[in-house]
C-alpha positions as a printed Julia matrix, in Angstrom:
333×3 Matrix{Float64}:
   8.46  -27.71  -13.75
   9.29  -28.36  -10.1
  10.69  -25.32   -8.29
  12.83  -25.54   -5.19
  11.39  -23.51   -2.32
  14.06  -22.18    0.03
  13.94  -21.02    3.61
  14.38  -17.26    3.68
  17.61  -17.45    5.68
  19.19  -19.61    2.95
  18.97  -16.85    0.36
  18.5   -13.64    2.34
  22.06  -12.35    2.0
  21.68  -12.24   -1.78
  18.77   -9.79   -1.53
  19.65   -7.54    1.37
  20.2    -3.91    0.3
  17.82   -4.55   -2.59
  14.13   -3.69   -2.92
  11.04   -5.19   -1.28
   7.52   -5.24   -2.75
   4.67   -6.08   -0.36
   1.27   -7.42   -1.43
  -1.94   -8.17    0.46
  -0.61  -11.54    1.64
   1.79   -9.62    3.9
  -1.13   -7.93    5.64
  -3.07  -11.2     5.85
  -0.09  -12.82    7.59
  -0.49  -10.21   10.33
  -4.29  -10.34   10.66
  -6.79  -12.5     8.81
  -9.27   -9.63    8.56
  -7.16   -8.27    5.73
  -8.28  -11.29    3.71
 -11.41   -9.49    2.5
 -11.73   -9.45   -1.27
 -12.38   -5.69   -1.34
 -13.92   -2.91    0.72
 -16.83   -2.67   -1.68
 -17.55   -6.4    -1.34
 -17.42   -6.09    2.44
 -19.89   -3.19    2.31
 -22.26   -5.14    0.07
 -22.1    -8.27    2.23
 -22.95   -6.25    5.34
 -25.74   -4.23    3.74
 -23.92   -0.9     4.01
 -24.67    0.29    0.46
 -27.91    2.12   -0.25
 -29.46    2.21   -3.72
 -28.12    5.67   -4.55
 -24.58    4.6    -3.63
 -24.98    1.56   -5.88
 -25.99    3.91   -8.68
 -22.87    6.04   -8.17
 -20.56    3.04   -8.44
 -22.43    1.82  -11.52
 -22.44    5.24  -13.18
 -18.68    5.73  -12.79
 -18.06    2.05  -13.67
 -15.76    1.51  -10.72
 -15.54   -0.33   -7.42
 -13.03    2.16   -5.98
 -14.42    3.76   -2.81
 -11.81    6.54   -2.8
 -12.65    7.61   -6.35
 -16.42    7.77   -5.79
 -16.01    9.55   -2.46
 -13.66   12.13   -4.0
 -15.95   12.79   -6.99
 -19.06   13.3    -4.85
 -17.08   15.4    -2.34
 -15.81   17.66   -5.13
 -19.33   18.03   -6.56
 -20.65   18.98   -3.13
 -17.85   21.55   -2.65
 -18.55   23.1    -6.06
 -22.26   23.38   -5.25
 -21.48   24.99   -1.91
 -19.06   27.51   -3.42
 -21.69   28.58   -5.99
 -24.54   28.57   -3.45
 -26.33   25.85   -5.4
 -28.77   23.84   -3.26
 -27.11   20.45   -2.93
 -28.88   18.55   -0.18
 -29.02   15.37   -2.24
 -25.37   15.59   -3.38
 -24.09   16.27    0.11
 -26.26   13.52    1.56
 -24.82   11.08   -0.99
 -21.29   12.17   -0.02
 -22.06   11.59    3.66
 -23.48    8.13    2.93
 -20.46    7.07    0.85
 -18.11    8.45    3.5
 -19.85    6.72    6.39
 -20.01    3.49    4.41
 -16.25    3.65    3.81
 -15.53    4.51    7.45
 -17.65    1.63    8.72
 -15.99   -0.8     6.3
 -12.5     0.28    7.39
 -13.48    0.04   11.07
 -14.76   -3.49   10.5
 -11.73   -4.86    8.67
  -8.75   -2.92   10.04
  -7.29   -3.98   13.41
  -6.22   -1.47   16.02
  -2.53   -1.05   16.74
  -2.59   -2.95   20.02
  -4.06   -5.99   18.26
  -1.03   -6.43   15.99
   1.72   -4.6    17.92
   3.54   -7.82   18.78
   4.27   -8.35   15.06
   5.78   -4.92   14.47
   9.32   -5.56   15.86
   9.86   -8.56   13.54
   8.43   -6.61   10.59
  10.76   -3.69   11.27
  13.74   -6.07   11.56
  12.86   -7.47    8.12
  12.25   -4.11    6.44
  15.51   -2.53    7.59
  17.54   -4.93    5.44
  16.23   -3.34    2.23
  17.17   -0.09    0.58
  13.69    0.5    -0.84
  10.29   -0.81    0.31
   7.1    -0.41   -1.72
   3.8    -1.56   -0.25
   0.75   -2.08   -2.46
  -1.38   -2.26    0.7
  -3.21    0.81    1.98
  -3.41   -0.36    5.6
  -1.29    1.08    8.43
   1.15   -1.78    9.03
   4.08   -0.21    7.16
   3.47    3.18    8.76
   3.33    1.62   12.23
   6.66   -0.11   11.53
   8.16    3.25   10.54
   6.92    4.8    13.79
   8.29    1.86   15.77
  11.7     2.26   14.15
  12.04    5.84   15.36
  12.55    4.58   18.92
  14.96    1.77   17.99
  18.58    2.73   18.6
  20.18    0.82   15.73
  21.58    3.7    13.65
  19.09    2.88   10.91
  16.39    5.16    9.52
  13.16    3.88    7.96
  11.51    6.84    6.19
   8.4     7.27    4.06
   9.67   10.56    2.57
   7.04   12.76    4.2
   8.61   15.7     6.03
   6.34   17.73    8.32
   3.38   15.96    6.76
   4.31   16.83    3.15
   5.95   14.57    0.58
   9.56   15.61   -0.04
   9.82   15.95   -3.82
  13.59   15.46   -3.9
  13.1    12.11   -2.15
  16.47   10.68   -3.25
  18.25   13.09   -0.92
  16.56   11.43    2.04
  18.77    8.37    1.51
  21.68   10.34    2.94
  22.15    9.29    6.59
  21.71   12.06    9.17
  21.88   12.42   12.95
  24.32    9.54   13.33
  22.38    7.01   11.26
  24.54    4.58    9.3
  21.91    3.34    6.85
  18.51    4.26    5.42
  15.44    2.5     4.02
  12.96    4.53    1.99
   9.35    3.34    1.98
   6.62    4.2    -0.54
   2.89    3.57   -1.04
   2.24    3.12   -4.81
  -1.49    2.68   -4.14
  -1.65    5.27   -1.39
  -2.48    4.6     2.23
  -5.13    5.26    4.86
  -2.63    7.64    6.42
  -2.6     9.89    3.33
  -5.25   12.53    2.57
  -5.93   15.37    0.17
  -7.94   18.53    0.7
 -10.27   20.51   -1.54
  -7.38   22.22   -3.37
  -5.71   18.85   -4.05
  -2.9    19.34   -1.52
  -1.73   15.98   -0.22
  -0.4    15.26    3.23
   0.03   12.6     5.9
  -2.31   12.4     8.89
  -0.41   12.36   12.18
  -1.13   10.54   15.41
   0.42    7.91   17.64
   0.02    4.2    17.05
  -2.82    3.65   19.5
  -5.02    6.44   18.15
  -3.9     6.83   14.53
  -6.74    4.89   12.92
  -9.35    6.91   14.81
  -7.56   10.17   13.96
  -7.74    9.24   10.27
 -11.46    8.42   10.4
 -12.16   11.64   12.29
 -10.29   13.62    9.62
 -12.57   12.07    6.98
 -15.66   12.9     9.02
 -14.57   16.53    9.35
 -15.32   16.97    5.61
 -12.01   18.81    5.21
 -10.19   15.94    3.46
 -10.72   12.73    1.56
  -8.48    9.63    1.72
  -5.71    9.07   -0.79
  -5.56    5.42   -1.75
  -6.42    3.24   -4.74
  -8.38    0.25   -3.52
 -10.09   -1.48   -6.42
 -10.58   -1.42  -10.18
  -8.99   -2.54  -13.43
  -5.37   -1.75  -14.31
  -6.39    1.27  -16.37
  -8.72    2.58  -13.66
  -5.92    2.31  -11.1
  -3.43    4.03  -13.41
  -5.93    6.86  -13.98
  -6.32    7.28  -10.22
  -2.55    7.26   -9.76
  -2.13    9.98  -12.36
  -4.63   12.18  -10.52
  -2.3    12.34   -7.51
   1.03   14.15   -7.36
   2.44   11.71   -4.8
   1.2     8.5    -6.44
   2.33    9.68   -9.86
   5.82   10.46   -8.52
   6.1     6.97   -7.03
   4.83    5.45  -10.29
   7.16    7.46  -12.54
  10.3     7.76  -10.41
  10.42    5.1    -7.69
   9.13    2.01   -9.49
  11.52    2.69  -12.37
  14.62    3.0   -10.18
  14.55   -0.01   -7.87
  17.67   -1.95   -6.98
  18.66   -4.93   -9.22
  17.63   -7.42   -6.51
  13.92   -7.56   -5.7
  12.02   -9.5    -3.03
   8.26   -9.9    -3.47
   6.3   -10.9    -0.39
   2.6   -11.73   -0.31
   1.69  -10.62   -3.83
  -0.72  -12.64   -5.98
   0.45  -11.39   -9.4
  -3.18  -10.87  -10.43
  -3.97   -9.33  -13.79
  -5.3    -6.02  -12.4
  -1.97   -5.25  -10.7
   0.52   -6.42  -13.32
   0.98   -2.84  -14.49
   3.12   -2.47  -11.37
   5.46   -5.21  -12.58
   5.47   -3.71  -16.07
   6.55   -0.4   -14.59
   9.24   -2.09  -12.51
  10.68   -3.56  -15.73
  12.4    -0.2   -16.3
  14.45   -0.81  -13.14
  16.58   -3.49  -14.84
  15.9    -6.15  -12.2
  18.34   -9.09  -12.28
  17.36  -11.22   -9.28
  13.89  -11.85   -7.85
  12.86  -13.79   -4.74
   9.16  -14.53   -4.29
   7.4   -15.79   -1.16
   5.27  -18.92   -1.46
   2.57  -20.22    0.86
   3.2   -23.91    1.46
   4.49  -25.81   -1.57
   2.27  -24.23   -4.23
   4.02  -25.3    -7.43
   1.14  -24.04   -9.59
   1.71  -20.57   -8.19
   5.47  -20.89   -8.7
   5.03  -21.83  -12.36
   2.57  -19.0   -13.01
   4.78  -16.43  -11.27
   7.94  -17.63  -12.98
   6.26  -17.34  -16.38
   4.88  -13.86  -15.58
   8.19  -12.5   -14.28
  10.21  -13.74  -17.24
   7.65  -12.41  -19.72
   7.66   -9.0   -18.04
  11.16   -8.48  -16.61
  13.09  -10.63  -19.08
  14.02  -14.26  -19.65
  17.42  -13.83  -17.98
  16.08  -12.76  -14.59
  17.04  -15.25  -11.87
  14.0   -16.32   -9.84
  14.01  -18.01   -6.45
  11.11  -18.94   -4.21
  11.08  -19.0    -0.4
   8.56  -20.07    2.2
   6.43  -17.18    3.4
   6.57  -18.45    7.0
  10.35  -18.81    7.05
  12.12  -17.5    10.18
  13.19  -13.93    9.56
  10.74  -13.32    6.71
   8.25  -10.48    7.3
   6.55  -11.06   10.7
   8.22  -14.41   11.42
  10.76  -14.07   14.2
  14.29  -15.11   13.17
C-alpha cells in the first residue's frame, strides 16, 4: 500500500492540543551522537567494561546500566550498614558508575552545542496538551527550562515541584500566574535529570542549562544517589524496572492511559521491545495518529500502520508526515 506523506503544516491543526510521543529519532535529529545503539554497546566498543562488570550484566541477564548500578549500589550500602567488609562490592559499584559516567559524557552533547535547536523545539512542544518522551537525555528538560523565560502565557511543566514529583499531577494543568495554557511533560523511561537515593526517594537534579549535565554526573559520583532511567532490555525487563519506581509507575499507570484522542508520534521506531508503551496507550482511546517519517520510507509506513491498527484498533485514522517538515520538532517554521 502506498501512503501519502504530508508536510507537518498541512495536518498540524488536526493534532494541536493532543498528545506527543517522542522517540530516539527526535534526539538524533538534534545531534547525531544520540544515534548510538545503546550505552552498553558504546561502553563495549570503547573498552570501558572490565571482566567483572561483564559478569554482572550476564548474571542479571540485562543490558540496563541503571539496573546493574542500582543493584550493586544497594548491595554496597547494605554491607556498609552491617559493617560487612565489601571492598570488592564497592569497587564493582565504582567501576560500573564510572563506566556509565564516561559513556554518558561521550555521547551526550553539552547545552551550548544544541542550544540553537531549543527555541524551535519549545515552539513545537507548546502546541500539545501532553508530551511523553521515551528518551532519557536532557533535550526535553532544557526545552522546559527555556520556556520559563518565554513570555507567551504558556507553561511547559514536567510535574516536579521543588524537585519532587507532584502526585496529583492533573491539577498542574490549571493555568496559574497569568498563563493561558499548559503542557505537561513526562518521562516514561526516566531521565538523566532524575535520581533516587538509598531510601528510594526520587527527585530531580537541579542546575542551569550550561552546567546541568556536569551537576548530574557529580551527583552520581557523590555516591548519594543513582540515576533513574530505563535504558535497555526486553519489554518485560523494562516493565519490571518501571514498576520499581514510584514516578515511572505513575506515568505508566495514569498518564499513558489518559492521553488525548489525537496523538503525534515523532522519531519512534516501533521496535518490539518498546511496543508495551503502545499497548498501554491503547487504554487512552486514541482516534487519530500522525507519525513522522524519514524520507519516503513506505516500508516503515506499512509496518507502522499495521502495528497501530493491531494495537489501537482498526478504526484509528493514521497519517504520516515528513520528519524534516517546517514546524516539526527542531525544524524552524
